N, C-alpha and C positions, 0 to 999 in steps of 0.2 A: 570527498565532505560527507561530514553527517549526515543519517539519515533523519529526518525530521517530520512532525505529523503535526499540522498546525490545524487549530479547533477555531471553530466562531461559534456562538452562543447570540444567537437574536434575542430581543427582548418578549419573539410575541413564543419564544420556546424551540425556532428552528435552531438545530445543529448543524453545522457544516464543516467540515475534514478535507484537508488536502493533503496527500503525503507529497515529498520531495527525497527525490534522493532513494528513491527503493524502486528495484527491477523487476519482471517480467509479473507473476500475482502476488508477490511477500504483498505488494501495495493493499490488496484487493481481501487478504488475511489480517490486516490490521485493521479493515472498514469490517471485518466480520466482527473482531474483539471490543471494539467500542459497540458494534449495536447491541452483543450481547451485555460490555459491562452501563453502557444505557438504556438499555430496555427498549431500544429502538429500531427501528426499520427505515434502510435506503429507500428511496423515493426518488433519487436522480444519481447518474453514477457518469461521468465524463472518465474517459483515463484517457491521462496524459501519454506523450511518447515514452518515457521511461517503464510500462506497463510490458510494449513491445519490446524492449533492451534484451536481452540474453546476459546471463551474469556468467560473465566470463572466466569467473571463479570455479562454480561449479565444471563446466567447462572441461577446461584446464586440469581437474580432479577427477573425472571421467575417466580421460585419455590417459594419464598415468596409471591408471588402475588395468586398462587396458593393453599395456607396456609389458 
């Protein structure tokens, strides 16, 4: 599945962003980038299960290097 970011902008100026199919800390990197682009500050964060998943590709690459 493709990585996606859903952004909601409300009439009061509040912005909500949600990441989909982005594993680990990469999702927080995306949110940090949005903070910079929008000159905004995160007030609340809810981590989804994807945050706690390990990117298997990185692990496989590291194992190849160790062989």
